[in-house]
N, CA, C and O atoms as CSV, one atom per row, in Angstrom:
chain,resi,resn,atom,element,x,y,z
A,1,MET,N,N,27.370,-25.191,214.480
A,1,MET,CA,C,27.482,-24.391,215.661
A,1,MET,C,C,27.488,-23.055,215.225
A,1,MET,O,O,27.952,-22.593,214.183
A,2,LYS,N,N,26.755,-22.334,216.415
A,2,LYS,CA,C,26.616,-20.813,215.358
A,2,LYS,C,C,28.367,-19.858,215.975
A,2,LYS,O,O,29.178,-20.360,216.753
A,3,LEU,N,N,28.446,-18.935,215.546
A,3,LEU,CA,C,29.516,-18.125,216.002
A,3,LEU,C,C,29.640,-17.873,217.632
A,3,LEU,O,O,30.566,-18.107,218.409
A,4,PHE,N,N,28.233,-17.260,217.846
A,4,PHE,CA,C,28.652,-16.996,219.552
A,4,PHE,C,C,28.729,-18.363,220.228
A,4,PHE,O,O,29.144,-18.282,221.384
A,5,ASP,N,N,28.458,-19.519,219.837
A,5,ASP,CA,C,28.490,-20.566,220.956
A,5,ASP,C,C,30.350,-20.954,220.550
A,5,ASP,O,O,30.996,-21.688,221.297
A,6,PHE,N,N,30.934,-20.359,219.360
A,6,PHE,CA,C,32.455,-20.567,218.929
A,6,PHE,C,C,33.250,-19.570,219.938
A,6,PHE,O,O,34.270,-19.881,220.553
A,7,ILE,N,N,32.668,-18.461,219.985
A,7,ILE,CA,C,33.320,-17.122,220.388
A,7,ILE,C,C,33.353,-17.388,222.166
A,7,ILE,O,O,34.277,-16.994,222.877
A,8,SER,N,N,32.218,-18.088,222.637
A,8,SER,CA,C,31.923,-18.347,224.073
A,8,SER,C,C,32.917,-19.199,224.537
A,8,SER,O,O,32.852,-19.493,225.730
A,9,LYS,N,N,33.853,-19.682,223.850
A,9,LYS,CA,C,35.129,-20.496,224.233
A,9,LYS,C,C,36.121,-19.695,224.506
A,9,LYS,O,O,37.113,-20.143,225.082
A,10,PHE,N,N,36.062,-18.794,224.259
A,10,PHE,CA,C,37.509,-17.699,224.417
A,10,PHE,C,C,37.251,-16.636,225.560
A,10,PHE,O,O,38.033,-15.744,225.891
A,11,ARG,N,N,36.044,-16.893,226.084
A,11,ARG,CA,C,35.631,-15.595,227.517
A,11,ARG,C,C,36.898,-15.658,228.341
A,11,ARG,O,O,37.468,-14.633,228.717
A,12,HIS,N,N,37.395,-17.059,228.655
A,12,HIS,CA,C,38.412,-16.565,229.774
A,12,HIS,C,C,39.544,-16.307,229.049
A,12,HIS,O,O,40.446,-17.019,229.491
A,13,LEU,N,N,39.922,-15.623,228.142
A,13,LEU,CA,C,41.244,-15.100,227.340
A,13,LEU,C,C,40.793,-13.717,227.475
A,13,LEU,O,O,41.751,-12.952,227.584
A,14,HIS,N,N,39.713,-13.172,227.502
A,14,HIS,CA,C,39.650,-11.797,227.613
A,14,HIS,C,C,39.960,-11.149,226.410
A,14,HIS,O,O,41.182,-11.074,226.534
A,15,PRO,N,N,39.722,-10.673,225.424
A,15,PRO,CA,C,39.829,-10.019,224.061
A,15,PRO,C,C,39.696,-8.528,224.318
A,15,PRO,O,O,38.726,-7.942,224.799
A,16,SER,N,N,40.813,-8.043,223.921
A,16,SER,CA,C,40.337,-6.326,223.832
A,16,SER,C,C,39.663,-5.884,223.148
A,16,SER,O,O,38.935,-4.967,223.530
A,17,GLN,N,N,39.621,-6.345,221.858
A,17,GLN,CA,C,38.446,-5.659,221.063
A,17,GLN,C,C,37.635,-6.709,220.648
A,17,GLN,O,O,37.892,-7.885,220.905
A,18,LYS,N,N,36.622,-6.318,219.989
A,18,LYS,CA,C,35.691,-7.710,219.664
A,18,LYS,C,C,34.601,-6.965,218.335
A,18,LYS,O,O,34.069,-5.878,218.563
A,19,LYS,N,N,34.434,-7.495,217.350
A,19,LYS,CA,C,33.541,-6.930,216.282
A,19,LYS,C,C,32.918,-8.361,215.338
A,19,LYS,O,O,33.448,-9.352,214.835
A,20,TYR,N,N,31.787,-7.928,215.415
A,20,TYR,CA,C,30.745,-9.118,214.732
A,20,TYR,C,C,30.081,-8.439,213.404
A,20,TYR,O,O,29.891,-7.267,213.079
A,21,HIS,N,N,29.745,-10.006,212.626
A,21,HIS,CA,C,29.289,-9.239,211.163
A,21,HIS,C,C,28.636,-10.543,210.624
A,21,HIS,O,O,29.386,-11.512,210.513
A,22,VAL,N,N,27.457,-10.672,210.309
A,22,VAL,CA,C,26.386,-11.043,209.559
A,22,VAL,C,C,26.381,-10.670,208.547
A,22,VAL,O,O,26.274,-9.469,208.299
A,23,ASP,N,N,26.545,-11.984,207.254
A,23,ASP,CA,C,26.102,-11.492,206.098
A,23,ASP,C,C,25.550,-12.892,205.256
A,23,ASP,O,O,25.358,-13.877,205.968
A,24,SER,N,N,25.307,-13.024,203.910
A,24,SER,CA,C,24.979,-13.993,203.050
A,24,SER,C,C,25.703,-14.800,203.116
A,24,SER,O,O,25.344,-15.924,202.766
A,25,ARG,N,N,27.013,-14.583,203.583
A,25,ARG,CA,C,28.045,-15.376,203.380
A,25,ARG,C,C,28.514,-16.496,204.362
A,25,ARG,O,O,28.970,-17.606,204.085
A,26,GLY,N,N,28.250,-15.835,205.768
A,26,GLY,CA,C,28.115,-16.345,207.161
A,26,GLY,C,C,28.411,-15.249,208.023
A,26,GLY,O,O,28.501,-14.086,207.627
A,27,GLU,N,N,28.612,-15.745,209.593
A,27,GLU,CA,C,29.006,-14.993,210.323
A,27,GLU,C,C,30.484,-14.759,210.609
A,27,GLU,O,O,31.282,-15.683,210.452
A,28,TYR,N,N,30.850,-13.633,210.995
A,28,TYR,CA,C,32.080,-13.566,211.079
A,28,TYR,C,C,32.427,-12.913,212.727
A,28,TYR,O,O,31.459,-12.617,213.428
A,29,ALA,N,N,33.446,-12.775,213.116
A,29,ALA,CA,C,34.053,-12.182,214.248
A,29,ALA,C,C,35.578,-11.797,214.084
A,29,ALA,O,O,36.294,-12.417,213.298
A,30,GLN,N,N,36.092,-10.651,214.927
A,30,GLN,CA,C,37.491,-10.649,215.011
A,30,GLN,C,C,37.572,-10.152,216.343
A,30,GLN,O,O,36.904,-9.184,216.705
A,31,LEU,N,N,38.540,-10.906,217.266
A,31,LEU,CA,C,38.833,-10.845,218.187
A,31,LEU,C,C,40.559,-10.227,218.459
A,31,LEU,O,O,41.485,-10.932,218.057
A,32,VAL,N,N,40.829,-9.013,219.091
A,32,VAL,CA,C,41.731,-8.638,219.041
A,32,VAL,C,C,42.639,-8.926,220.444
A,32,VAL,O,O,41.989,-8.574,221.429
A,33,PHE,N,N,43.983,-9.478,220.797
A,33,PHE,CA,C,44.357,-9.545,221.640
A,33,PHE,C,C,45.774,-9.798,221.696
A,33,PHE,O,O,46.213,-10.571,220.845
A,34,ASP,N,N,46.914,-9.092,222.876
A,34,ASP,CA,C,47.816,-9.255,223.274
A,34,ASP,C,C,48.887,-10.525,222.453
A,34,ASP,O,O,48.554,-11.708,222.375
A,35,ARG,N,N,50.178,-9.971,221.904
A,35,ARG,CA,C,50.713,-10.673,221.222
A,35,ARG,C,C,51.157,-12.100,222.245
A,35,ARG,O,O,51.378,-13.265,221.916
A,36,ARG,N,N,51.171,-11.338,223.770
A,36,ARG,CA,C,52.038,-12.391,224.711
A,36,ARG,C,C,50.962,-13.723,224.969
A,36,ARG,O,O,51.427,-14.845,225.173
A,37,ASP,N,N,49.991,-13.559,224.947
A,37,ASP,CA,C,48.762,-14.385,225.103
A,37,ASP,C,C,48.612,-15.495,223.723
A,37,ASP,O,O,47.881,-16.483,223.656
A,38,LEU,N,N,49.721,-14.871,222.503
A,38,LEU,CA,C,49.406,-16.060,221.495
A,38,LEU,C,C,49.149,-17.320,221.426
A,38,LEU,O,O,48.238,-17.757,220.723
A,39,GLN,N,N,50.064,-18.198,222.281
A,39,GLN,CA,C,50.036,-19.502,222.515
A,39,GLN,C,C,48.794,-20.200,223.291
A,39,GLN,O,O,48.473,-21.387,223.227
A,40,GLU,N,N,48.193,-19.197,224.018
A,40,GLU,CA,C,47.279,-19.559,224.954
A,40,GLU,C,C,45.630,-19.793,223.626
A,40,GLU,O,O,44.663,-20.554,223.595
A,41,TRP,N,N,46.149,-18.624,222.735
A,41,TRP,CA,C,44.693,-18.651,222.164
A,41,TRP,C,C,44.950,-20.045,221.073
A,41,TRP,O,O,44.000,-20.803,220.880
A,42,TYR,N,N,46.105,-20.267,220.490
A,42,TYR,CA,C,46.508,-21.228,219.671
A,42,TYR,C,C,45.764,-22.321,220.378
A,42,TYR,O,O,44.686,-22.620,219.864
A,43,ARG,N,N,46.054,-22.849,221.246
A,43,ARG,CA,C,45.852,-23.718,222.099
A,43,ARG,C,C,44.248,-24.086,222.248
A,43,ARG,O,O,43.679,-25.177,222.268
A,44,ALA,N,N,43.818,-22.917,222.332
A,44,ALA,CA,C,41.961,-22.894,222.773
A,44,ALA,C,C,41.319,-23.155,221.233
A,44,ALA,O,O,40.223,-23.644,220.961
A,45,VAL,N,N,42.343,-22.678,220.339
A,45,VAL,CA,C,41.413,-23.212,218.666
A,45,VAL,C,C,41.838,-24.256,218.365
A,45,VAL,O,O,41.113,-24.840,217.560
A,46,GLU,N,N,42.998,-24.947,218.746
A,46,GLU,CA,C,43.568,-26.254,218.219
A,46,GLU,C,C,42.663,-27.062,218.843
A,46,GLU,O,O,42.237,-28.076,218.289
A,47,ASN,N,N,42.246,-26.652,220.176
A,47,ASN,CA,C,41.056,-27.742,220.987
A,47,ASN,C,C,39.832,-27.962,220.378
A,47,ASN,O,O,39.187,-28.962,220.694
A,48,MET,N,N,39.387,-27.133,219.501
A,48,MET,CA,C,38.357,-27.182,219.100
A,48,MET,C,C,38.246,-27.459,217.525
A,48,MET,O,O,37.367,-28.143,217.001
A,49,LEU,N,N,39.210,-26.860,216.916
A,49,LEU,CA,C,39.486,-27.417,215.326
A,49,LEU,C,C,40.529,-28.030,214.622
A,49,LEU,O,O,40.755,-28.032,213.412
A,50,GLY,N,N,41.245,-28.646,215.723
A,50,GLY,CA,C,42.429,-29.567,215.255
A,50,GLY,C,C,43.474,-28.746,214.843
A,50,GLY,O,O,43.329,-27.525,214.900
A,51,PRO,N,N,44.958,-29.460,214.259
A,51,PRO,CA,C,45.594,-28.495,214.193
A,51,PRO,C,C,45.568,-27.706,212.764
A,51,PRO,O,O,44.842,-27.942,211.798
A,52,PRO,N,N,46.636,-26.634,212.921
A,52,PRO,CA,C,46.158,-25.738,211.452
A,52,PRO,C,C,46.418,-26.356,210.603
A,52,PRO,O,O,47.099,-27.381,210.643
A,53,VAL,N,N,45.826,-25.758,209.466
A,53,VAL,CA,C,46.005,-26.335,207.895
A,53,VAL,C,C,47.326,-25.541,207.463
A,53,VAL,O,O,48.003,-26.039,206.564
A,54,LYS,N,N,47.691,-24.466,207.985
A,54,LYS,CA,C,48.960,-23.236,207.498
A,54,LYS,C,C,49.405,-22.833,208.622
A,54,LYS,O,O,48.532,-22.667,209.475
A,55,THR,N,N,50.598,-22.587,208.966
A,55,THR,CA,C,51.234,-22.140,209.800
A,55,THR,C,C,51.811,-20.816,209.432
A,55,THR,O,O,51.966,-20.593,208.232
A,56,GLU,N,N,52.162,-19.875,210.335
A,56,GLU,CA,C,52.699,-18.540,209.952
A,56,GLU,C,C,54.104,-18.832,209.064
A,56,GLU,O,O,54.444,-17.978,208.245
A,57,ASP,N,N,54.890,-20.015,209.233
A,57,ASP,CA,C,56.109,-20.214,208.228
A,57,ASP,C,C,55.666,-20.967,207.130
A,57,ASP,O,O,56.616,-21.331,206.438
A,58,GLN,N,N,54.712,-21.286,206.771
A,58,GLN,CA,C,54.507,-21.831,205.522
A,58,GLN,C,C,54.072,-21.065,204.430
A,58,GLN,O,O,53.488,-20.060,204.834
A,59,PRO,N,N,54.114,-21.128,203.416
A,59,PRO,CA,C,53.708,-20.237,202.013
A,59,PRO,C,C,52.285,-20.745,202.030
A,59,PRO,O,O,51.734,-21.726,202.530
A,60,VAL,N,N,51.762,-19.378,201.057
A,60,VAL,CA,C,50.718,-19.633,200.883
A,60,VAL,C,C,50.286,-20.286,199.573
A,60,VAL,O,O,51.034,-20.051,198.624
A,61,THR,N,N,49.311,-20.998,199.354
A,61,THR,CA,C,48.952,-21.573,198.028
A,61,THR,C,C,47.793,-21.198,197.401
A,61,THR,O,O,46.904,-20.702,198.093
A,62,ASP,N,N,47.643,-21.332,196.297
A,62,ASP,CA,C,46.395,-21.038,195.624
A,62,ASP,C,C,45.305,-21.670,195.888
A,62,ASP,O,O,44.261,-21.230,195.406
A,63,GLU,N,N,45.283,-22.746,196.640
A,63,GLU,CA,C,44.155,-23.683,197.045
A,63,GLU,C,C,43.862,-22.605,198.597
A,63,GLU,O,O,42.734,-22.150,198.785
A,64,LEU,N,N,44.822,-22.360,199.429
A,64,LEU,CA,C,44.708,-21.612,200.833
A,64,LEU,C,C,43.828,-20.212,200.306
A,64,LEU,O,O,42.803,-19.873,200.897
A,65,ILE,N,N,44.228,-19.645,199.421
A,65,ILE,CA,C,43.549,-18.257,198.940
A,65,ILE,C,C,42.125,-18.468,198.514
A,65,ILE,O,O,41.300,-17.601,198.804
A,66,ARG,N,N,41.713,-19.680,197.767
A,66,ARG,CA,C,40.375,-19.715,197.284
A,66,ARG,C,C,39.614,-20.147,198.429
A,66,ARG,O,O,38.435,-19.888,198.670
A,67,LEU,N,N,40.558,-20.950,199.223
A,67,LEU,CA,C,39.718,-20.954,200.944
A,67,LEU,C,C,39.076,-19.863,201.364
A,67,LEU,O,O,37.861,-19.803,201.549
A,68,THR,N,N,39.906,-18.924,201.534
A,68,THR,CA,C,40.013,-17.562,202.356
A,68,THR,C,C,39.338,-16.438,201.654
A,68,THR,O,O,38.705,-15.612,202.311
A,69,GLU,N,N,39.455,-16.335,200.063
A,69,GLU,CA,C,38.863,-15.521,199.543
A,69,GLU,C,C,38.066,-14.846,200.505
A,69,GLU,O,O,38.544,-14.048,201.311
A,70,ASP,N,N,36.562,-15.221,200.424
A,70,ASP,CA,C,35.777,-14.334,201.090
A,70,ASP,C,C,35.698,-14.071,202.463
A,70,ASP,O,O,34.660,-13.794,203.065
A,71,PHE,N,N,37.036,-14.183,203.036
A,71,PHE,CA,C,37.396,-14.062,204.269
A,71,PHE,C,C,38.453,-13.109,204.666
A,71,PHE,O,O,38.791,-12.994,205.844
A,72,GLY,N,N,39.054,-12.331,203.581
A,72,GLY,CA,C,40.011,-11.674,203.639
A,72,GLY,C,C,41.325,-12.170,203.221
A,72,GLY,O,O,42.251,-11.373,203.373
A,73,GLU,N,N,41.586,-13.251,202.756
A,73,GLU,CA,C,42.879,-13.761,202.133
A,73,GLU,C,C,43.492,-14.102,203.406
A,73,GLU,O,O,43.204,-13.791,204.562
A,74,ILE,N,N,44.512,-14.899,202.844
A,74,ILE,CA,C,45.579,-15.329,203.913
A,74,ILE,C,C,46.700,-14.863,203.431
A,74,ILE,O,O,46.833,-14.772,202.211
A,75,PHE,N,N,47.691,-14.489,204.281
A,75,PHE,CA,C,49.185,-13.946,203.974
A,75,PHE,C,C,50.242,-14.666,204.481
A,75,PHE,O,O,49.949,-15.335,205.472
A,76,ASP,N,N,51.620,-14.747,204.026
A,76,ASP,CA,C,52.518,-15.902,204.454
A,76,ASP,C,C,52.685,-15.704,205.852
A,76,ASP,O,O,53.124,-16.719,206.392
A,77,HIS,N,N,52.466,-14.645,206.715
A,77,HIS,CA,C,52.897,-14.548,208.141
A,77,HIS,C,C,51.998,-15.135,209.187
A,77,HIS,O,O,52.290,-15.188,210.381
A,78,GLN,N,N,50.599,-15.683,208.517
A,78,GLN,CA,C,49.394,-15.511,209.244
A,78,GLN,C,C,49.250,-17.278,209.504
A,78,GLN,O,O,49.794,-18.031,208.697
A,79,THR,N,N,48.685,-17.685,210.373
A,79,THR,CA,C,48.280,-18.853,210.723
A,79,THR,C,C,46.526,-19.173,210.367
A,79,THR,O,O,45.595,-18.425,210.665
A,80,LEU,N,N,46.441,-20.431,209.691
A,80,LEU,CA,C,45.133,-20.655,209.520
A,80,LEU,C,C,44.192,-22.004,209.973
A,80,LEU,O,O,44.367,-22.990,209.257
A,81,PHE,N,N,43.550,-22.101,210.704
A,81,PHE,CA,C,42.917,-23.180,210.892
A,81,PHE,C,C,41.152,-23.327,210.020
A,81,PHE,O,O,40.370,-22.403,209.796
A,82,CYS,N,N,41.014,-24.506,209.763
A,82,CYS,CA,C,39.761,-24.585,208.852
A,82,CYS,C,C,39.227,-26.244,209.147
A,82,CYS,O,O,40.018,-27.174,208.990
A,83,VAL,N,N,37.973,-26.444,209.534
A,83,VAL,CA,C,37.248,-28.011,209.599
A,83,VAL,C,C,35.774,-27.584,209.007
A,83,VAL,O,O,35.254,-26.471,208.931
A,84,GLU,N,N,35.512,-28.291,208.793
A,84,GLU,CA,C,34.266,-28.929,208.057
A,84,GLU,C,C,33.486,-29.844,208.784
A,84,GLU,O,O,33.784,-31.036,208.852
A,85,LYS,N,N,32.402,-29.298,209.389
A,85,LYS,CA,C,31.617,-30.392,209.985
A,85,LYS,C,C,30.201,-30.479,209.494
A,85,LYS,O,O,29.696,-29.471,208.999
A,86,ASN,N,N,29.540,-31.556,209.583
A,86,ASN,CA,C,28.137,-31.233,209.082
A,86,ASN,C,C,28.243,-30.286,207.617
A,86,ASN,O,O,29.069,-30.344,206.706
A,87,ASP,N,N,27.256,-29.559,207.775
A,87,ASP,CA,C,26.962,-28.476,206.604
A,87,ASP,C,C,27.836,-27.329,206.747
A,87,ASP,O,O,27.734,-26.503,205.839
A,88,GLN,N,N,28.751,-27.053,207.756
A,88,GLN,CA,C,29.116,-26.022,208.162
A,88,GLN,C,C,30.766,-25.810,207.493
A,88,GLN,O,O,31.279,-26.777,206.930
A,89,ARG,N,N,31.329,-24.842,207.575
A,89,ARG,CA,C,32.726,-24.579,207.341
A,89,ARG,C,C,33.247,-23.624,208.547
A,89,ARG,O,O,32.651,-22.555,208.677
A,90,ILE,N,N,34.186,-23.885,209.336
A,90,ILE,CA,C,34.890,-22.793,210.683
A,90,ILE,C,C,36.176,-22.509,209.883
A,90,ILE,O,O,36.920,-23.416,209.508
A,91,LEU,N,N,36.392,-21.250,209.652
A,91,LEU,CA,C,37.644,-20.745,209.444
A,91,LEU,C,C,37.919,-19.961,210.892
A,91,LEU,O,O,37.094,-19.334,211.556
A,92,ALA,N,N,39.652,-20.240,211.242
A,92,ALA,CA,C,40.157,-19.334,211.974
A,92,ALA,C,C,41.487,-18.788,211.627
A,92,ALA,O,O,42.349,-19.460,211.061
A,93,MET,N,N,41.627,-17.607,211.964
A,93,MET,CA,C,42.876,-17.189,211.122
A,93,MET,C,C,43.598,-15.845,211.701
A,93,MET,O,O,43.177,-14.688,211.696
A,94,PHE,N,N,44.908,-16.412,212.235
A,94,PHE,CA,C,45.429,-15.539,213.299
A,94,PHE,C,C,46.372,-14.411,212.248
A,94,PHE,O,O,47.074,-14.707,211.281
A,95,TRP,N,N,46.092,-13.056,212.835
A,95,TRP,CA,C,46.567,-12.200,211.997
A,95,TRP,C,C,47.641,-10.945,212.958
A,95,TRP,O,O,47.311,-9.952,213.606
A,96,PRO,N,N,48.971,-11.545,212.676
A,96,PRO,CA,C,49.536,-10.709,213.930
A,96,PRO,C,C,49.970,-9.297,213.207
A,96,PRO,O,O,50.597,-9.187,212.153
A,97,TRP,N,N,49.554,-8.416,213.913
A,97,TRP,CA,C,49.843,-6.815,213.760
A,97,TRP,C,C,51.324,-6.857,213.297
A,97,TRP,O,O,51.873,-7.768,213.917
A,98,ARG,N,N,52.240,-6.205,212.411
A,98,ARG,CA,C,53.321,-6.434,211.929
A,98,ARG,C,C,53.917,-5.119,213.110
A,98,ARG,O,O,54.654,-5.645,213.944
A,99,ASP,N,N,53.811,-4.109,213.263
A,99,ASP,CA,C,53.826,-2.908,214.135
A,99,ASP,C,C,53.411,-2.766,215.347
A,99,ASP,O,O,53.451,-1.713,215.985
A,100,SER,N,N,53.011,-3.767,215.708
A,100,SER,CA,C,52.328,-3.808,217.073
A,100,SER,C,C,52.661,-4.934,217.934
A,100,SER,O,O,53.519,-5.781,217.685
A,101,HIS,N,N,51.850,-4.876,219.061
A,101,HIS,CA,C,52.059,-6.080,220.095
A,101,HIS,C,C,50.621,-6.512,220.185
A,101,HIS,O,O,50.109,-6.817,221.263
A,102,LEU,N,N,49.934,-6.535,218.966
A,102,LEU,CA,C,48.552,-7.107,218.950
A,102,LEU,C,C,48.465,-8.483,218.014
A,102,LEU,O,O,49.456,-8.930,217.436
A,103,VAL,N,N,47.270,-9.034,217.950
A,103,VAL,CA,C,47.081,-10.071,216.810
A,103,VAL,C,C,45.547,-10.166,216.937
A,103,VAL,O,O,44.890,-10.076,217.973
A,104,THR,N,N,45.160,-10.342,215.829
A,104,THR,CA,C,43.587,-10.429,215.326
A,104,THR,C,C,43.749,-11.663,214.963
A,104,THR,O,O,44.611,-12.262,214.319
A,105,LEU,N,N,42.351,-12.069,215.708
A,105,LEU,CA,C,42.007,-13.437,215.463
A,105,LEU,C,C,40.313,-13.439,214.681
A,105,LEU,O,O,39.268,-13.042,215.195
A,106,LYS,N,N,40.503,-13.978,213.420
A,106,LYS,CA,C,39.459,-13.405,212.594
A,106,LYS,C,C,38.739,-14.838,212.620
A,106,LYS,O,O,39.573,-15.743,212.599
A,107,ILE,N,N,37.523,-15.245,212.656
A,107,ILE,CA,C,36.534,-16.310,212.843
A,107,ILE,C,C,35.413,-16.273,211.777
A,107,ILE,O,O,34.827,-15.190,211.785
A,108,MET,N,N,34.895,-17.262,210.752
A,108,MET,CA,C,34.162,-17.343,210.243
A,108,MET,C,C,33.257,-18.427,210.321
A,108,MET,O,O,33.943,-19.448,210.282
A,109,VAL,N,N,32.007,-18.728,210.417
A,109,VAL,CA,C,30.974,-19.906,210.663
A,109,VAL,C,C,30.493,-19.416,208.821
A,109,VAL,O,O,30.547,-18.269,208.378
A,110,SER,N,N,30.130,-20.441,208.182
A,110,SER,CA,C,29.565,-20.459,206.772
A,110,SER,C,C,28.807,-21.650,206.508
A,110,SER,O,O,29.152,-22.647,207.143
A,111,ARG,N,N,28.014,-21.741,205.844
A,111,ARG,CA,C,27.819,-23.049,204.930
A,111,ARG,C,C,29.053,-23.761,204.504
A,111,ARG,O,O,30.042,-23.068,204.266
A,112,SER,N,N,29.135,-25.185,204.364
A,112,SER,CA,C,30.452,-25.772,203.707
A,112,SER,C,C,29.710,-25.700,201.869
A,112,SER,O,O,28.542,-25.929,201.556
A,113,PRO,N,N,30.581,-25.405,201.172
A,113,PRO,CA,C,30.467,-25.352,199.845
A,113,PRO,C,C,30.290,-27.184,199.418
A,113,PRO,O,O,30.258,-27.570,198.249
A,114,ASN,N,N,30.212,-27.943,200.396
A,114,ASN,CA,C,30.357,-29.151,199.336
A,114,ASN,C,C,28.705,-29.750,199.507
A,114,ASN,O,O,28.330,-30.723,198.852
């Protein structure tokens, strides 16, 4: 799956900001949206990737840090989705802004290390 194909599934949610980046590790996007829409965004990602591997109330483990280190690392208050399909790994991480009503959804599509 290409990042664009994945991102196109969110068009109906109207993110307020979008940033894209491609490098040797994969394709990345950051979508910023209003916290009031968080549950709708969770449902959209879960429909594509299945349940989260880490919710905001679960602690970070060394394994999760290794999984996300090229992606900005994961912190306690964040939610992480991860799936490996064919030769790809897709990560989606929700980063709520602590001092604002905004949330960033970081998405990465890369080659699976397996």
